[in-house]
N, C-alpha and C positions, 0 to 999 in steps of 0.2 A: 472378486478380482479387484485388487487394490491398484491405485495409480502410482507410478514411480515419479517422485519429485526430485529435482536436482537443484541445489542451492546456487543461485546466481550471485546474489549480493545481500549483505546484511548491513544496512546503513547505520550511521552513528546515532540516529535518533530512534532506532529500534524497528525499522521497517525491514521486513524479510521478503525478498523477491526470489521465487523459485520457478523453475521451468517444469511444466507438466509433460506428460507423455504424448500429448496431442499437438505439441508445437506452440502452445500458448504459455502465458505466465500467470502465476498466482501471487497476489500481494497480500500480506497480513502484517499486523502490528504485534510485536512481542512473540513469545514462545507458546502462547496458549492456542492449541489447535481448535478449540471451540470458540475462539474469539472472532472478531470481524475479519472477513477476507473478501477479496475481489478477484475475479478471473478477467484477464485482458488479453488482447491479441498480440501485442508486440512490446518490446522492451521500453521504448519511449513512453508508451501509455502506462507501463508499470511504474516508472519513476514519477509520472504525473499523479497517479493514484496515491503513491507514497506521500507526496506533498499534500494532497487533499486530506488523507487520513490524519496526517500530522497537524494540519491546520485546525482540526476540530477541537484540539486541546487548548487552543489559544483564544483568550477572550477578546472580543472585538471592542475597540474603543468607540465611544460615542462620537457622532459627527458634529461639526460646528454648525450653528444655525446660519443660514444664508441670508441674513438681513439685518 
């Protein structure tokens, strides 16, 4: 028995937000169904996860020394 997913949004940076059949949301990067994905309870959380998944691709800058 497969779940029905309905596309909610595809962001400009490649984040896909779909609504599952149970009232939650599934967030993934790109079109690869075997790639990383997360299930969240509501739409604001889905957008927050999109930002977190996108930030993983950005290298952090070193901090200045405090002294």
